[in-house]
N, C-alpha and C positions, 0 to 999 in steps of 0.2 A: 849327346855329349860330344861326339866326334866333330860335329859342326860348330860347337861352343869353342872346343880347344883349337880348332883350326882357325876361327875368327879371331881368338886371342893371340894365338902363336905367331900369326903373320904380320900383326902390327908392331910397330915400334913400341917401346915402354911408354913413352910420352902420350902415344896416340891410343893406347889401350882404353882409355876412359872416355875417349872422343873429345871433340873440341869444346864441348860444354859439359864435361864430366859424366857423358853418358856410358854406361857400361853395356856388356851385352845383354845382360838381363833386362836393361831398361830398352834395349832396341827390341828384344823380343816382346816385350809389353806393348811397345809402341806400334809394333806390327799386328798385334791382337786388336788394339783399338781401332787401327786402320782397316782392319778386315771386317770389324764390325760396323764401321762407319760406311764402308764402299761396297756396295753388293756386287760390284764387278769382281773385285778380288776374291769376294766369297765364293762367287760361281766358278771361277777359275780354280780354287783350291778344291771345291767339291766335286768338279768334274774329273780332275786329275786324280785325286785320290780314289774315287771310286773305280776309275777305269784302271789305275795301277795296281789297285787291290785285285782287281779281275785277272790281272797279269799273273800274279802270285798264285791265284787259285788255279788257272790254267797250267802252271808249272808243275804242279803236284797232281793234276788231274790227266794229262795227256797221255802219260805212260800207262797206267792201269785201264784207261779207257780203251786205248788201242790193243792192249795185251788180251782183254776180256773179249773183244771183237774178233781178235786173231783165233782165240781159242774156240769162240763160237763157230766161226768159219770153218775151222779144221773139225769140229764135231758134225758139221752139217756136210763136210765134203764126203765124196764117195769112197769106198773102201779101196779101190784101184789107186786112187790119189794118195790116200794115207800109206798104202804099201810102197809106193815109189819114193815119198818124200820121207816117211818115217814119221812118229809121234813127236819127235822133239823138234825137227824142222818145221812142222805144220803148225805149232802154236809159238814159235819163237819170232819175235820181231828184231829187226836191226835197228836198234835205238840210235847208233851213230848217224846212219843214212837218214833216217827219219829227221833227226835234229839237224842235221846239214841242210835237208830240203826245207825245213821251217826257216831256218835262217837266210837261205837263199830266197824265199818269199819274202822275207822281210827286207832283205836289200833290194828287191825289186820294186817292192812298195815305196821305199825312200826315194828310189830312183825317179819313178813316175811321178811322186810329188815334187821333186825338184823341177823336172821338165815342166810341169803344170806351172809352178812358181816362176820359172824362169819366164815362161810366155806371159804371165800377168804382170811380171815386173818391167817388162819391155812397153806394156801399154800404158800403165798407170803408176801411180806411187804407193805409198804404205796403206793408204785407205783400201785399196783393193786388195793389196796383200793380206790385211787383216779379214776382209770379208772371205777371201779365199779359205783362209786357214779355218775360219768358223764353219764353211761349209764342208770341208774336207773331214773335221771333227763329227759332224752331224752324220755324215755318210761313214766315217769310221765306227761309231758307237751303233748305230742301226745295223750296219753289216755285220758287226762282231756279235751282237746280240743274235742275229739270225744264224751265224756260224756255230756258236755254243748251244742253240736250240736244237740243231740238227741230231747231236749225240743223244738227246733225250726222246727224239721222234724216230731214230733209226738205230738199228744194231749191226748195220752193216760196215765192214772195216774199211772198204774203198770211200764210201761216202764220209765217213767221219775223218778219215785221213785228208780229203779235199776240203772239209769244212774247217780243219785246224790249219790247213796252208792258207786259206783265205783269211782266216782269222790273224796269221802272222803278215800276211800282206797288207791288212789294215793297220798293223801295228807299226809298219813302216811310214804309213802317213801320219799317225798320232805325234810322234816324237818331234818333226819339224814343226807340225802345226801348233803344238802346245808351247813349242819355243817362241814362236812368233807372238803368240799372246802374252807370254810371260814378259818378253822384251818390250811389248806395247804398252803394257798396263801395270807391271810391277816395276815401276822407275825408281823407287827409294827403298832401301834397305832389303835388297832383293833375297840376299842368302838368309837374313832372319825371317823373311816371309816364307820362303820355302821351306824352311826348318819347321815353321808353324804347320804349312801342309803336310809335312811328313807326320805330323803327330796323329792326324786323322787316318793318314795311310797306315801307319803302325797299328792303330785300334783295329781297324778293318782287317788286316792281315792276320793279326792274332785270334780275332774272332773267327775268321774263316778257317784257320788251323784247329782251332778248338772244335768247331763244328764238322769238319772231316772225319774227326775220329768216330762219331756215330750217326752220320747222315750217309745217305746213299749217295751213289754216283749222281742219280737223275736228279736229286735235291740239291746238290751242290752246283750242277750245271744250271738249274733253275734259279738259284740265288745269284749265280754269276750273271745270268741274262737280266734279273731284276735290277742288278746294280748298274748294268750297261744301259739299260732304259732310264734309269734315274740319271746317268749321266747325259742321256740324248735330251732329257727334258731340262736339264741344267744349261746345257750348251744352246738349247732354243732359247731359252729365257734371256740368256747372255746376248744372243745375237739380236733379239728383239730390242733389247736395252741399247746395244751399241748403234743399231740402225736408227732407232729414236733419237738418241743424242746427235748422230751425223745430221739428220735431218733438221733437227732445231738450228745446228750450227750452219747449215745452209741455206736457211731462210733469210731473206733480205732484212736489214736492219731498220727499213722503213724509209721514207722519203727524207733526204737530209734537209735541214733547216736553212733556209735563204739566208745568204749573207748580207753584210749592210751595204755592200755595193749594188746588191741585186735591189735591195729596197730603194735605194736612191735612183736606180734606172727605172723603177716601177712608178717612182712618185714623180719623175721628169716626163714621163709619157702624158698626152692629152687624155682627159678623162671623158668618158663618153655622156653626153648630156643628151636632153630632149628638145634642145633648142634648135631651130631648123636654120634657114638661111638668113642672110644680113638683114632680111625685111622684118625678121622677128616671128615669121610663120613657124609653127611648131608642128613636127611631124607626129602623125597618129601612131600608136602601138596598139597591135591585134593582140 
């Protein structure tokens, strides 16, 4: 609703219905039709919605996951350590410092991606940048799935915190990479197309929030890993499709047709005959 209001409010009164009487609702419907016709747009919407829904799941999972592991570590600690630290200090985690650490990892990931993209931009044009973004997304989804699988396999506090930091590092890769894809492929009606993408995202987030009320932590992390695996499959299919289209465009168009001047030049050349010398003797052919 806010996207519709913003799209309508920023336009002058004459332009609000479009040059051909096209309203915002008509633009959204046109985006749905283009999304159905173009598999590339569909894959971009699916992979972005699945991954960003996983981010929302991570937001309400990381705090209880770390708190439970901190409590477990305190319970397994020796009695001397508990006497020194006290029971409250042994089970309390510093949420502010951990959140700052996660944001720092995200900033580092964005910087690493920017350095890699800058190196690629000096060597080639937008085609290689697009390939770099697709490969970065594949790495992001695969690594993120592995990071969220670690809390299912391990109950150690330090291992879980390391996995969450690596997850945020990959998040720094995701935002600039998906921005490159949206700029490259979503060329018309970008705001309405992204609004369509958010519909699937909101459905997934609401479903995850409902499931989190009665599913265990391991089950929620498993669902998040499954969504990340689906995102990896989607970006792999998208990469194969883009590379296939690029190969077709790079193929030579075939031998060009000879011009009329070439035909006249060819006709003016002497024809090869079987006649021999001026005496009329014919050369033999083997």
